[in-house]
MDTraj code that builds the backbone (N, CA, C; nanometers):
import mdtraj as md
import numpy as np

residues = "UNK UNK UNK UNK UNK UNK UNK UNK UNK UNK UNK UNK UNK UNK UNK UNK UNK UNK UNK UNK UNK UNK UNK UNK UNK UNK UNK UNK UNK UNK UNK UNK UNK UNK UNK UNK UNK UNK UNK UNK UNK UNK UNK UNK UNK UNK UNK UNK UNK UNK UNK UNK UNK UNK UNK UNK UNK UNK UNK UNK UNK UNK UNK UNK UNK UNK UNK UNK UNK UNK UNK UNK UNK UNK UNK UNK UNK UNK UNK UNK UNK UNK UNK UNK UNK UNK UNK UNK UNK UNK UNK UNK UNK UNK UNK UNK UNK UNK UNK UNK UNK UNK UNK UNK UNK UNK UNK UNK UNK UNK UNK UNK".split()
xyz = np.array([
    [4.3891, -0.3079, 4.5524],
    [4.2774, -0.2283, 4.5095],
    [4.3100, -0.1556, 4.3788],
    [4.4324, -0.1007, 4.3709],
    [4.4707, -0.0284, 4.2503],
    [4.4863, -0.1236, 4.1323],
    [4.5194, -0.2514, 4.1592],
    [4.5321, -0.3480, 4.0497],
    [4.3939, -0.3814, 3.9928],
    [4.2929, -0.3800, 4.0804],
    [4.1555, -0.4040, 4.0334],
    [4.1083, -0.2901, 3.9437],
    [4.1443, -0.1685, 3.9768],
    [4.1050, -0.0524, 3.8970],
    [4.1739, -0.0568, 3.7611],
    [4.3022, -0.0979, 3.7616],
    [4.3740, -0.1097, 3.6351],
    [4.3100, -0.2156, 3.5446],
    [4.2699, -0.3271, 3.6023],
    [4.2051, -0.4345, 3.5254],
    [4.0720, -0.3845, 3.4700],
    [3.9952, -0.3116, 3.5499],
    [3.8655, -0.2579, 3.5045],
    [3.8873, -0.1570, 3.3922],
    [3.9915, -0.0726, 3.4040],
    [4.0216, 0.0245, 3.2981],
    [4.0587, -0.0471, 3.1686],
    [4.1385, -0.1515, 3.1781],
    [4.1795, -0.2267, 3.0593],
    [4.0572, -0.2922, 2.9933],
    [3.9702, -0.3503, 3.0760],
    [3.8471, -0.4130, 3.0230],
    [3.7586, -0.3078, 2.9573],
    [3.7456, -0.1893, 3.0188],
    [3.6643, -0.0817, 2.9620],
    [3.7212, -0.0339, 2.8289],
    [3.8531, -0.0231, 2.8187],
    [3.9170, 0.0192, 2.6933],
    [3.8947, -0.0855, 2.5851],
    [3.9076, -0.2127, 2.6213],
    [3.8865, -0.3207, 2.5239],
    [3.7410, -0.3211, 2.4763],
    [3.6460, -0.3068, 2.5697],
    [3.5042, -0.3054, 2.5323],
    [3.4716, -0.1836, 2.4448],
    [3.5289, -0.0693, 2.4785],
    [3.5078, 0.0503, 2.3960],
    [3.5606, 0.0315, 2.2553],
    [3.6783, -0.0298, 2.2452],
    [3.7352, -0.0579, 2.1131],
    [3.6489, -0.1545, 2.0336],
    [3.5960, -0.2559, 2.1018],
    [3.5082, -0.3517, 2.0342],
    [3.3791, -0.2857, 1.9868],
    [3.3262, -0.1938, 2.0665],
    [3.2044, -0.1221, 2.0260],
    [3.2322, -0.0376, 1.9023],
    [3.3433, 0.0337, 1.9024],
    [3.3796, 0.1167, 1.7865],
    [3.4019, 0.0292, 1.6639],
    [3.4711, -0.0838, 1.6812],
    [3.4939, -0.1762, 1.5712],
    [3.3609, -0.2316, 1.5177],
    [3.2686, -0.2635, 1.6071],
    [3.1361, -0.3127, 1.5655],
    [3.0583, -0.2080, 1.4881],
    [3.0644, -0.0812, 1.5315],
    [2.9951, 0.0251, 1.4588],
    [3.0539, 0.0463, 1.3196],
    [3.1862, 0.0398, 1.3106],
    [3.2513, 0.0545, 1.1801],
    [3.2076, -0.0596, 1.0881],
    [3.2050, -0.1822, 1.1388],
    [3.1627, -0.2971, 1.0582],
    [3.0158, -0.2838, 1.0173],
    [2.9319, -0.2322, 1.1067],
    [2.7901, -0.2133, 1.0755],
    [2.7725, -0.1140, 0.9610],
    [2.8373, 0.0002, 0.9695],
    [2.8243, 0.1009, 0.8646],
    [2.8849, 0.0527, 0.7330],
    [2.9925, -0.0226, 0.7398],
    [3.0525, -0.0791, 0.6185],
    [2.9549, -0.1770, 0.5513],
    [2.8934, -0.2616, 0.6298],
    [2.7955, -0.3566, 0.5756],
    [2.6733, -0.2867, 0.5180],
    [2.6240, -0.1836, 0.5856],
    [2.5100, -0.1090, 0.5333],
    [2.5443, -0.0390, 0.4024],
    [2.6653, 0.0167, 0.3951],
    [2.7072, 0.0847, 0.2724],
    [2.7172, -0.0145, 0.1569],
    [2.7691, -0.1325, 0.1816],
    [2.7795, -0.2340, 0.0763],
    [2.6419, -0.2816, 0.0308],
    [2.5511, -0.3028, 0.1244],
    [2.4177, -0.3494, 0.0855],
    [2.3419, -0.2404, 0.0112],
    [2.3618, -0.1152, 0.0472],
    [2.2969, -0.0053, -0.0248],
    [2.3506, 0.0044, -0.1667],
    [2.4814, -0.0121, -0.1827],
    [2.5403, -0.0079, -0.3171],
    [2.4917, -0.1239, -0.4020],
    [2.4717, -0.2406, -0.3426],
    [2.4233, -0.3549, -0.4202],
    [2.2780, -0.3347, -0.4614],
    [2.2006, -0.2607, -0.3826],
    [2.0632, -0.2306, -0.4217],
    [2.0598, -0.1389, -0.5433],
    [2.1524, -0.0446, -0.5496],
    [2.1574, 0.0461, -0.6632],
    [2.1979, -0.0278, -0.7908],
    [2.2796, -0.1317, -0.7770],
    [2.3275, -0.2041, -0.8939],
    [2.2210, -0.2946, -0.9537],
    [2.1242, -0.3371, -0.8723],
    [2.0196, -0.4251, -0.9217],
    [1.9322, -0.3496, -1.0208],
    [1.8847, -0.4196, -1.1196],
    [1.7981, -0.3596, -1.2192],
    [1.6540, -0.3852, -1.1768],
    [1.5894, -0.2839, -1.1216],
    [1.4523, -0.2976, -1.0729],
    [1.3510, -0.2422, -1.1721],
    [1.3900, -0.2269, -1.2974],
    [1.2980, -0.1740, -1.3971],
    [1.1977, -0.2809, -1.4357],
    [1.0695, -0.2458, -1.4315],
    [0.9634, -0.3355, -1.4744],
    [0.9205, -0.2873, -1.6122],
    [0.9206, -0.3770, -1.7065],
    [0.8856, -0.3350, -1.8419],
    [0.7384, -0.2986, -1.8483],
    [0.7057, -0.2050, -1.9350],
    [0.5664, -0.1608, -1.9479],
    [0.4799, -0.2701, -2.0075],
    [0.5380, -0.3620, -2.0828],
    [0.4602, -0.4718, -2.1383],
    [0.4059, -0.5607, -2.0273],
    [0.4849, -0.5832, -1.9242],
    [0.4394, -0.6636, -1.8115],
    [0.3240, -0.5954, -1.7399],
    [0.3349, -0.4650, -1.7206],
    [0.2286, -0.3914, -1.6525],
    [0.1015, -0.3922, -1.7360],
    [0.1138, -0.3745, -1.8661],
    [-0.0037, -0.3725, -1.9515],
    [-0.0750, -0.5072, -1.9518],
    [-0.0018, -0.6145, -1.9363],
    [-0.0640, -0.7459, -1.9347],
    [-0.1432, -0.7682, -1.8064],
    [-0.0981, -0.7116, -1.6968],
    [-0.1623, -0.7357, -1.5687],
    [-0.2842, -0.6475, -1.5458],
    [-0.2918, -0.5325, -1.6102],
    [-0.3996, -0.4374, -1.5863],
    [-0.5122, -0.4611, -1.6865],
    [-0.6321, -0.4790, -1.6342],
    [-0.7499, -0.4912, -1.7192],
    [-0.8273, -0.3607, -1.7112],
    [-0.8487, -0.2979, -1.8241],
    [-0.9242, -0.1740, -1.8240],
    [-1.0723, -0.2054, -1.8220],
    [-1.1431, -0.1224, -1.7478],
    [-1.2870, -0.1377, -1.7359],
    [-1.3470, 0.0009, -1.7489],
    [-1.4096, 0.0298, -1.8613],
    [-1.4675, 0.1609, -1.8844],
    [-1.6145, 0.1592, -1.8457],
    [-1.6540, 0.2541, -1.7631],
    [-1.7921, 0.2663, -1.7189],
    [-1.8304, 0.4129, -1.7273],
    [-1.9374, 0.4420, -1.7976],
    [-1.9836, 0.5795, -1.8124],
    [-2.0949, 0.6058, -1.7115],
    [-2.0760, 0.7071, -1.6300],
    [-2.1759, 0.7425, -1.5303],
    [-2.2600, 0.8582, -1.5828],
    [-2.3811, 0.8745, -1.5308],
    [-2.4622, 0.9894, -1.5719],
    [-2.3924, 1.1208, -1.5379],
    [-2.4201, 1.2227, -1.6168],
    [-2.3517, 1.3508, -1.6017],
    [-2.3793, 1.4146, -1.4661],
    [-2.5004, 1.4003, -1.4144],
    [-2.5393, 1.4639, -1.2882],
    [-2.5062, 1.3787, -1.1656],
    [-2.4528, 1.2599, -1.1845],
    [-2.4254, 1.1697, -1.0726],
    [-2.2929, 1.2060, -1.0068],
    [-2.2909, 1.1896, -0.8739],
    [-2.1685, 1.2153, -0.7975],
    [-2.1274, 1.0861, -0.7287],
    [-2.0057, 1.0399, -0.7578],
    [-1.9558, 0.9166, -0.6975],
    [-1.9203, 0.9420, -0.5520],
    [-1.9787, 0.8642, -0.4618],
    [-1.9528, 0.8776, -0.3189],
    [-1.8464, 0.7783, -0.2740],
    [-1.8609, 0.6522, -0.3146],
    [-1.7630, 0.5517, -0.2738],
    [-1.7634, 0.4361, -0.3729],
    [-1.6574, 0.3579, -0.3670],
    [-1.6477, 0.2371, -0.4478],
    [-1.5740, 0.1318, -0.3671],
    [-1.6095, 0.0078, -0.3903],
    [-1.5424, -0.1009, -0.3195],
    [-1.5467, -0.2267, -0.4047],
    [-1.4520, -0.3148, -0.3777],
    [-1.4420, -0.4414, -0.4491],
    [-1.5013, -0.5501, -0.3608],
    [-1.5953, -0.6243, -0.4149],
    [-1.6632, -0.7273, -0.3380],
    [-1.6227, -0.8663, -0.3795],
    [-1.7071, -0.9625, -0.3460],
    [-1.6816, -1.1020, -0.3809],
    [-1.6850, -1.1197, -0.5318],
    [-1.6125, -1.2180, -0.5788],
    [-1.6089, -1.2551, -0.7206],
    [-1.5741, -1.1378, -0.8109],
    [-1.4886, -1.0478, -0.7617],
    [-1.4433, -0.9309, -0.8382],
    [-1.5581, -0.8434, -0.8866],
    [-1.6573, -0.8251, -0.8025],
    [-1.7657, -0.7330, -0.8333],
    [-1.7328, -0.5978, -0.7729],
    [-1.7657, -0.4934, -0.8449],
    [-1.7391, -0.3579, -0.7979],
    [-1.8713, -0.2954, -0.7560],
    [-1.8728, -0.2377, -0.6359],
    [-1.9910, -0.1683, -0.5862],
    [-1.9624, -0.0193, -0.5889],
    [-2.0439, 0.0550, -0.6633],
    [-2.0312, 0.1998, -0.6728],
    [-2.1514, 0.2641, -0.6066],
    [-2.1278, 0.3654, -0.5241],
    [-2.2368, 0.4379, -0.4579],
    [-2.2390, 0.5793, -0.5127],
    [-2.3524, 0.6164, -0.5682],
    [-2.3700, 0.7475, -0.6288],
    [-2.4807, 0.8243, -0.5586],
    [-2.4747, 0.9554, -0.5723],
    [-2.5884, 1.0427, -0.5441],
    [-2.6364, 1.0895, -0.6807],
    [-2.7601, 1.0542, -0.7156],
    [-2.8145, 1.0900, -0.8460],
    [-2.9568, 1.1391, -0.8271],
    [-2.9820, 1.2622, -0.8648],
    [-3.1123, 1.3274, -0.8541],
    [-3.1658, 1.3197, -0.7113],
    [-3.0797, 1.3388, -0.6142],
    [-3.1199, 1.3416, -0.4738],
    [-3.1374, 1.2059, -0.4090],
    [-3.1143, 1.0994, -0.4807],
    [-3.1299, 0.9638, -0.4266],
    [-2.9953, 0.8933, -0.4235],
    [-2.9834, 0.8005, -0.3292],
    [-2.8659, 0.7138, -0.3266],
    [-2.8857, 0.6035, -0.4286],
    [-2.7825, 0.5791, -0.5054],
    [-2.7892, 0.4797, -0.6108],
    [-2.6715, 0.3849, -0.5948],
    [-2.6980, 0.2559, -0.5865],
    [-2.5939, 0.1539, -0.5775],
    [-2.5874, 0.0792, -0.7096],
    [-2.4685, 0.0714, -0.7668],
    [-2.4490, 0.0018, -0.8937],
    [-2.3485, -0.1108, -0.8695],
    [-2.3872, -0.2321, -0.9065],
    [-2.2990, -0.3482, -0.8942],
    [-2.2517, -0.3851, -1.0341],
    [-2.1201, -0.3814, -1.0539],
    [-2.0606, -0.4125, -1.1837],
    [-1.9881, -0.5462, -1.1753],
    [-2.0064, -0.6267, -1.2771],
    [-1.9349, -0.7543, -1.2864],
    [-1.8118, -0.7331, -1.3727],
    [-1.6933, -0.7523, -1.3154],
    [-1.5704, -0.7254, -1.3904],
    [-1.5397, -0.8341, -1.4931],
    [-1.5954, -0.9524, -1.4754],
    [-1.5688, -1.0600, -1.5716],
    [-1.6412, -1.0333, -1.7033],
    [-1.7689, -0.9986, -1.6941],
    [-1.8474, -0.9723, -1.8146],
    [-1.8436, -0.8254, -1.8543],
    [-1.7924, -0.7397, -1.7662],
    [-1.7822, -0.5952, -1.7877],
    [-1.9185, -0.5329, -1.8162],
    [-2.0183, -0.5778, -1.7400],
    [-2.1545, -0.5254, -1.7544],
    [-2.2111, -0.4930, -1.6170],
    [-2.3169, -0.4113, -1.6180],
    [-2.3859, -0.3779, -1.4936],
    [-2.4667, -0.4994, -1.4502],
    [-2.4438, -0.5418, -1.3278],
    [-2.5163, -0.6585, -1.2772],
    [-2.6495, -0.6185, -1.2166],
    [-2.6498, -0.5107, -1.1374],
    [-2.7748, -0.4623, -1.0820],
    [-2.7610, -0.3164, -1.0413],
    [-2.8760, -0.2466, -1.0384],
    [-2.8838, -0.1078, -0.9940],
    [-2.9887, -0.1026, -0.8840],
    [-2.9498, -0.0480, -0.7700],
    [-3.0399, -0.0371, -0.6553],
    [-3.0565, 0.1109, -0.6244],
    [-3.1805, 0.1574, -0.6238],
    [-3.2093, 0.2977, -0.5928],
    [-3.2676, 0.3050, -0.4530],
    [-3.2069, 0.3854, -0.3682],
    [-3.2553, 0.4064, -0.2322],
    [-3.3194, 0.5447, -0.2272],
    [-3.4519, 0.5475, -0.2204],
    [-3.5245, 0.6743, -0.2212],
    [-3.5590, 0.7138, -0.0788],
    [-3.5660, 0.8451, -0.0576],
    [-3.6030, 0.8962, 0.0750],
    [-3.7550, 0.9005, 0.0839],
    [-3.8045, 0.8575, 0.1992],
    [-3.9467, 0.8582, 0.2238],
    [-3.9793, 0.9627, 0.3279],
    [-4.0925, 1.0286, 0.3145],
    [-4.1289, 1.1365, 0.4063],
    [-4.1879, 1.0866, 0.5368],
    [-4.2194, 0.9583, 0.5475],
    [-4.2790, 0.9010, 0.6675],
    [-4.1735, 0.8898, 0.7768],
    [-4.2094, 0.9360, 0.8980],
    [-4.1181, 0.9217, 1.0102],
    [-4.1370, 0.7867, 1.0757],
    [-4.0332, 0.7307, 1.1289],
    [-4.0385, 0.5994, 1.1916],
    [-4.0857, 0.6112, 1.3306],
])
top = md.Topology()
chain = top.add_chain()
for i, resn in enumerate(residues, 1):
    res = top.add_residue(resn, chain, resSeq=i)
    for name in ("N", "CA", "C"):
        top.add_atom(name, md.element.get_by_symbol(name[0]), res)
traj = md.Trajectory(xyz[None], top)
């Protein structure tokens, strides 16, 4: 019985040592990979960014309040405004950089 306990103790010591060795190897590997990330040059030149970004200037009326915007099919932009108490939807075409359509949603006093 005592020989079985000695064998279990030896196995437990070996397993504990292996766990400690595994943790040391894990932290060593993480430290090396972190250092290699710092050595990499992740700088993106501003010329590359300028080539990818297309500016689109759109002037809204002074009294209009932008509520939401979303990108639709074929790179069309939908803008929702509140202008003079009415909801206004503006569809912009990014290819031609022009207003494609303006939809005014007016409130009606009739109850449904």
